[in-house]
mmCIF file as gemmi writes it, N, C-alpha and C atoms, coordinates in Angstrom:
data_model
loop_
_atom_site.group_PDB
_atom_site.id
_atom_site.type_symbol
_atom_site.label_atom_id
_atom_site.label_alt_id
_atom_site.label_comp_id
_atom_site.label_asym_id
_atom_site.label_entity_id
_atom_site.label_seq_id
_atom_site.pdbx_PDB_ins_code
_atom_site.Cartn_x
_atom_site.Cartn_y
_atom_site.Cartn_z
_atom_site.occupancy
_atom_site.B_iso_or_equiv
_atom_site.pdbx_formal_charge
_atom_site.auth_seq_id
_atom_site.auth_asym_id
_atom_site.pdbx_PDB_model_num
ATOM 1 N N . UNK Axp A 1 ? -31.287 -1.502 15.344 1 0 ? 1 A 1
ATOM 2 C CA . UNK Axp A 1 ? -32.119 -0.776 14.411 1 0 ? 1 A 1
ATOM 3 C C . UNK Axp A 1 ? -31.226 -0.085 13.382 1 0 ? 1 A 1
ATOM 4 N N . UNK Axp A 2 ? -31.324 -0.467 12.158 1 0 ? 2 A 1
ATOM 5 C CA . UNK Axp A 2 ? -30.474 0.096 11.118 1 0 ? 2 A 1
ATOM 6 C C . UNK Axp A 2 ? -30.967 1.443 10.602 1 0 ? 2 A 1
ATOM 7 N N . UNK Axp A 3 ? -32.243 1.714 10.726 1 0 ? 3 A 1
ATOM 8 C CA . UNK Axp A 3 ? -32.794 2.971 10.218 1 0 ? 3 A 1
ATOM 9 C C . UNK Axp A 3 ? -32.202 4.161 10.966 1 0 ? 3 A 1
ATOM 10 N N . UNK Axp A 4 ? -31.921 4.011 12.245 1 0 ? 4 A 1
ATOM 11 C CA . UNK Axp A 4 ? -31.373 5.092 13.045 1 0 ? 4 A 1
ATOM 12 C C . UNK Axp A 4 ? -29.859 5.1 13.115 1 0 ? 4 A 1
ATOM 13 N N . UNK Axp A 5 ? -29.205 4.313 12.301 1 0 ? 5 A 1
ATOM 14 C CA . UNK Axp A 5 ? -27.744 4.212 12.325 1 0 ? 5 A 1
ATOM 15 C C . UNK Axp A 5 ? -27.091 5.518 11.899 1 0 ? 5 A 1
ATOM 16 N N . UNK Axp A 6 ? -25.965 5.819 12.528 1 0 ? 6 A 1
ATOM 17 C CA . UNK Axp A 6 ? -25.165 6.968 12.131 1 0 ? 6 A 1
ATOM 18 C C . UNK Axp A 6 ? -23.986 6.532 11.275 1 0 ? 6 A 1
ATOM 19 N N . UNK Axp A 7 ? -23.584 5.272 11.404 1 0 ? 7 A 1
ATOM 20 C CA . UNK Axp A 7 ? -22.494 4.712 10.604 1 0 ? 7 A 1
ATOM 21 C C . UNK Axp A 7 ? -22.915 3.31 10.188 1 0 ? 7 A 1
ATOM 22 N N . UNK Axp A 8 ? -23.042 3.084 8.898 1 0 ? 8 A 1
ATOM 23 C CA . UNK Axp A 8 ? -23.57 1.829 8.377 1 0 ? 8 A 1
ATOM 24 C C . UNK Axp A 8 ? -22.581 1.223 7.391 1 0 ? 8 A 1
ATOM 25 N N . UNK Axp A 9 ? -22.258 -0.054 7.578 1 0 ? 9 A 1
ATOM 26 C CA . UNK Axp A 9 ? -21.393 -0.785 6.655 1 0 ? 9 A 1
ATOM 27 C C . UNK Axp A 9 ? -22.285 -1.675 5.791 1 0 ? 9 A 1
ATOM 28 N N . UNK Axp A 10 ? -22.058 -1.622 4.474 1 0 ? 10 A 1
ATOM 29 C CA . UNK Axp A 10 ? -22.892 -2.37 3.54 1 0 ? 10 A 1
ATOM 30 C C . UNK Axp A 10 ? -22.016 -3.276 2.694 1 0 ? 10 A 1
ATOM 31 N N . UNK Axp A 11 ? -22.379 -4.562 2.631 1 0 ? 11 A 1
ATOM 32 C CA . UNK Axp A 11 ? -21.745 -5.514 1.735 1 0 ? 11 A 1
ATOM 33 C C . UNK Axp A 11 ? -22.765 -5.895 0.679 1 0 ? 11 A 1
ATOM 34 N N . UNK Axp A 12 ? -22.342 -5.905 -0.561 1 0 ? 12 A 1
ATOM 35 C CA . UNK Axp A 12 ? -23.256 -6.263 -1.628 1 0 ? 12 A 1
ATOM 36 C C . UNK Axp A 12 ? -22.581 -6.124 -2.97 1 0 ? 12 A 1
ATOM 37 N N . UNK Axp A 13 ? -23.382 -5.844 -3.977 1 0 ? 13 A 1
ATOM 38 C CA . UNK Axp A 13 ? -22.813 -5.691 -5.311 1 0 ? 13 A 1
ATOM 39 C C . UNK Axp A 13 ? -23.427 -4.459 -5.974 1 0 ? 13 A 1
ATOM 40 N N . UNK Axp A 14 ? -22.675 -3.895 -6.896 1 0 ? 14 A 1
ATOM 41 C CA . UNK Axp A 14 ? -23.117 -2.73 -7.636 1 0 ? 14 A 1
ATOM 42 C C . UNK Axp A 14 ? -23.48 -3.175 -9.045 1 0 ? 14 A 1
ATOM 43 N N . UNK Axp A 15 ? -24.699 -2.863 -9.471 1 0 ? 15 A 1
ATOM 44 C CA . UNK Axp A 15 ? -25.15 -3.198 -10.819 1 0 ? 15 A 1
ATOM 45 C C . UNK Axp A 15 ? -25.381 -1.902 -11.588 1 0 ? 15 A 1
ATOM 46 N N . UNK Axp A 16 ? -25.015 -1.913 -12.858 1 0 ? 16 A 1
ATOM 47 C CA . UNK Axp A 16 ? -25.197 -0.738 -13.693 1 0 ? 16 A 1
ATOM 48 C C . UNK Axp A 16 ? -25.845 -1.152 -15.008 1 0 ? 16 A 1
ATOM 49 N N . UNK Axp A 17 ? -26.908 -0.442 -15.374 1 0 ? 17 A 1
ATOM 50 C CA . UNK Axp A 17 ? -27.602 -0.73 -16.622 1 0 ? 17 A 1
ATOM 51 C C . UNK Axp A 17 ? -28.207 0.564 -17.149 1 0 ? 17 A 1
ATOM 52 N N . UNK Axp A 18 ? -27.916 0.881 -18.379 1 0 ? 18 A 1
ATOM 53 C CA . UNK Axp A 18 ? -28.452 2.085 -19.037 1 0 ? 18 A 1
ATOM 54 C C . UNK Axp A 18 ? -28.151 3.356 -18.247 1 0 ? 18 A 1
ATOM 55 N N . UNK Axp A 19 ? -26.967 3.434 -17.658 1 0 ? 19 A 1
ATOM 56 C CA . UNK Axp A 19 ? -26.567 4.62 -16.919 1 0 ? 19 A 1
ATOM 57 C C . UNK Axp A 19 ? -27.149 4.733 -15.522 1 0 ? 19 A 1
ATOM 58 N N . UNK Axp A 20 ? -27.885 3.723 -15.088 1 0 ? 20 A 1
ATOM 59 C CA . UNK Axp A 20 ? -28.472 3.723 -13.742 1 0 ? 20 A 1
ATOM 60 C C . UNK Axp A 20 ? -27.724 2.709 -12.893 1 0 ? 20 A 1
ATOM 61 N N . UNK Axp A 21 ? -27.308 3.123 -11.714 1 0 ? 21 A 1
ATOM 62 C CA . UNK Axp A 21 ? -26.579 2.226 -10.81 1 0 ? 21 A 1
ATOM 63 C C . UNK Axp A 21 ? -27.46 1.837 -9.635 1 0 ? 21 A 1
ATOM 64 N N . UNK Axp A 22 ? -27.365 0.578 -9.27 1 0 ? 22 A 1
ATOM 65 C CA . UNK Axp A 22 ? -28.115 0.049 -8.132 1 0 ? 22 A 1
ATOM 66 C C . UNK Axp A 22 ? -27.15 -0.667 -7.203 1 0 ? 22 A 1
ATOM 67 N N . UNK Axp A 23 ? -27.26 -0.393 -5.911 1 0 ? 23 A 1
ATOM 68 C CA . UNK Axp A 23 ? -26.507 -1.133 -4.906 1 0 ? 23 A 1
ATOM 69 C C . UNK Axp A 23 ? -27.431 -2.206 -4.356 1 0 ? 23 A 1
ATOM 70 N N . UNK Axp A 24 ? -27.058 -3.465 -4.586 1 0 ? 24 A 1
ATOM 71 C CA . UNK Axp A 24 ? -27.826 -4.594 -4.078 1 0 ? 24 A 1
ATOM 72 C C . UNK Axp A 24 ? -27.171 -5.003 -2.762 1 0 ? 24 A 1
ATOM 73 N N . UNK Axp A 25 ? -27.766 -4.583 -1.658 1 0 ? 25 A 1
ATOM 74 C CA . UNK Axp A 25 ? -27.203 -4.849 -0.335 1 0 ? 25 A 1
ATOM 75 C C . UNK Axp A 25 ? -27.518 -6.275 0.087 1 0 ? 25 A 1
ATOM 76 N N . UNK Axp A 26 ? -26.476 -6.985 0.524 1 0 ? 26 A 1
ATOM 77 C CA . UNK Axp A 26 ? -26.655 -8.354 1 1 0 ? 26 A 1
ATOM 78 C C . UNK Axp A 26 ? -26.535 -8.435 2.518 1 0 ? 26 A 1
ATOM 79 N N . UNK Axp A 27 ? -25.636 -7.63 3.083 1 0 ? 27 A 1
ATOM 80 C CA . UNK Axp A 27 ? -25.454 -7.599 4.538 1 0 ? 27 A 1
ATOM 81 C C . UNK Axp A 27 ? -25.289 -6.157 4.986 1 0 ? 27 A 1
ATOM 82 N N . UNK Axp A 28 ? -25.941 -5.819 6.075 1 0 ? 28 A 1
ATOM 83 C CA . UNK Axp A 28 ? -25.852 -4.486 6.661 1 0 ? 28 A 1
ATOM 84 C C . UNK Axp A 28 ? -25.402 -4.61 8.11 1 0 ? 28 A 1
ATOM 85 N N . UNK Axp A 29 ? -24.465 -3.752 8.506 1 0 ? 29 A 1
ATOM 86 C CA . UNK Axp A 29 ? -23.97 -3.763 9.881 1 0 ? 29 A 1
ATOM 87 C C . UNK Axp A 29 ? -24.033 -2.354 10.449 1 0 ? 29 A 1
ATOM 88 N N . UNK Axp A 30 ? -24.578 -2.227 11.636 1 0 ? 30 A 1
ATOM 89 C CA . UNK Axp A 30 ? -24.63 -0.952 12.342 1 0 ? 30 A 1
ATOM 90 C C . UNK Axp A 30 ? -23.316 -0.772 13.092 1 0 ? 30 A 1
ATOM 91 N N . UNK Axp A 31 ? -22.49 0.16 12.633 1 0 ? 31 A 1
ATOM 92 C CA . UNK Axp A 31 ? -21.197 0.421 13.265 1 0 ? 31 A 1
ATOM 93 C C . UNK Axp A 31 ? -21.223 1.688 14.12 1 0 ? 31 A 1
ATOM 94 N N . UNK Axp A 32 ? -22.405 2.172 14.448 1 0 ? 32 A 1
ATOM 95 C CA . UNK Axp A 32 ? -22.552 3.379 15.253 1 0 ? 32 A 1
ATOM 96 C C . UNK Axp A 32 ? -21.76 3.325 16.563 1 0 ? 32 A 1
ATOM 97 N N . UNK Axp A 33 ? -21.688 2.166 17.255 1 0 ? 33 A 1
ATOM 98 C CA . UNK Axp A 33 ? -20.915 2.135 18.501 1 0 ? 33 A 1
ATOM 99 C C . UNK Axp A 33 ? -19.437 2.51 18.323 1 0 ? 33 A 1
ATOM 100 N N . UNK Axp A 34 ? -18.896 2.386 17.116 1 0 ? 34 A 1
ATOM 101 C CA . UNK Axp A 34 ? -17.504 2.774 16.879 1 0 ? 34 A 1
ATOM 102 C C . UNK Axp A 34 ? -17.303 4.285 16.987 1 0 ? 34 A 1
ATOM 103 N N . UNK Axp A 35 ? -18.385 5.036 16.917 1 0 ? 35 A 1
ATOM 104 C CA . UNK Axp A 35 ? -18.3 6.493 17.018 1 0 ? 35 A 1
ATOM 105 C C . UNK Axp A 35 ? -18.232 6.976 18.46 1 0 ? 35 A 1
ATOM 106 N N . UNK Axp A 36 ? -18.48 6.089 19.419 1 0 ? 36 A 1
ATOM 107 C CA . UNK Axp A 36 ? -18.45 6.448 20.831 1 0 ? 36 A 1
ATOM 108 C C . UNK Axp A 36 ? -17.06 6.947 21.212 1 0 ? 36 A 1
ATOM 109 N N . UNK Axp A 37 ? -17.01 8.084 21.845 1 0 ? 37 A 1
ATOM 110 C CA . UNK Axp A 37 ? -15.74 8.643 22.287 1 0 ? 37 A 1
ATOM 111 C C . UNK Axp A 37 ? -15.024 9.451 21.221 1 0 ? 37 A 1
ATOM 112 N N . UNK Axp A 38 ? -15.587 9.527 20.023 1 0 ? 38 A 1
ATOM 113 C CA . UNK Axp A 38 ? -14.982 10.312 18.955 1 0 ? 38 A 1
ATOM 114 C C . UNK Axp A 38 ? -15.178 11.788 19.261 1 0 ? 38 A 1
ATOM 115 N N . UNK Axp A 39 ? -14.091 12.533 19.269 1 0 ? 39 A 1
ATOM 116 C CA . UNK Axp A 39 ? -14.153 13.956 19.578 1 0 ? 39 A 1
ATOM 117 C C . UNK Axp A 39 ? -14.549 14.725 18.321 1 0 ? 39 A 1
ATOM 118 N N . UNK Axp A 40 ? -15.788 15.171 18.291 1 0 ? 40 A 1
ATOM 119 C CA . UNK Axp A 40 ? -16.297 15.924 17.142 1 0 ? 40 A 1
ATOM 120 C C . UNK Axp A 40 ? -16.63 17.325 17.61 1 0 ? 40 A 1
ATOM 121 N N . UNK Axp A 41 ? -15.941 18.282 17.048 1 0 ? 41 A 1
ATOM 122 C CA . UNK Axp A 41 ? -16.176 19.674 17.421 1 0 ? 41 A 1
ATOM 123 C C . UNK Axp A 41 ? -16.885 20.391 16.279 1 0 ? 41 A 1
ATOM 124 N N . UNK Axp A 42 ? -17.805 21.243 16.638 1 0 ? 42 A 1
ATOM 125 C CA . UNK Axp A 42 ? -18.503 22.04 15.642 1 0 ? 42 A 1
ATOM 126 C C . UNK Axp A 42 ? -17.545 23.087 15.089 1 0 ? 42 A 1
ATOM 127 N N . UNK Axp A 43 ? -17.576 23.275 13.779 1 0 ? 43 A 1
ATOM 128 C CA . UNK Axp A 43 ? -16.717 24.272 13.138 1 0 ? 43 A 1
ATOM 129 C C . UNK Axp A 43 ? -17.592 25.248 12.364 1 0 ? 43 A 1
ATOM 130 N N . UNK Axp A 44 ? -17.248 26.51 12.456 1 0 ? 44 A 1
ATOM 131 C CA . UNK Axp A 44 ? -17.978 27.547 11.743 1 0 ? 44 A 1
ATOM 132 C C . UNK Axp A 44 ? -17.116 28.001 10.568 1 0 ? 44 A 1
ATOM 133 N N . UNK Axp A 45 ? -17.458 27.562 9.361 1 0 ? 45 A 1
ATOM 134 C CA . UNK Axp A 45 ? -16.655 27.839 8.174 1 0 ? 45 A 1
ATOM 135 C C . UNK Axp A 45 ? -17.154 29.043 7.38 1 0 ? 45 A 1
ATOM 136 N N . UNK Axp A 46 ? -17.767 29.998 8.044 1 0 ? 46 A 1
ATOM 137 C CA . UNK Axp A 46 ? -18.301 31.16 7.317 1 0 ? 46 A 1
ATOM 138 C C . UNK Axp A 46 ? -17.209 32.062 6.829 1 0 ? 46 A 1
């Protein structure tokens, strides 16, 4: 399921016309499993 992905790899092309950019995605890969075991600590930057 790509909608619930936390890390997504996108292959495609970038189109620009009249100052508007569009990413035309051709292939999408869910790379969320690569985050398994990643040590992420909460930081309080106040």
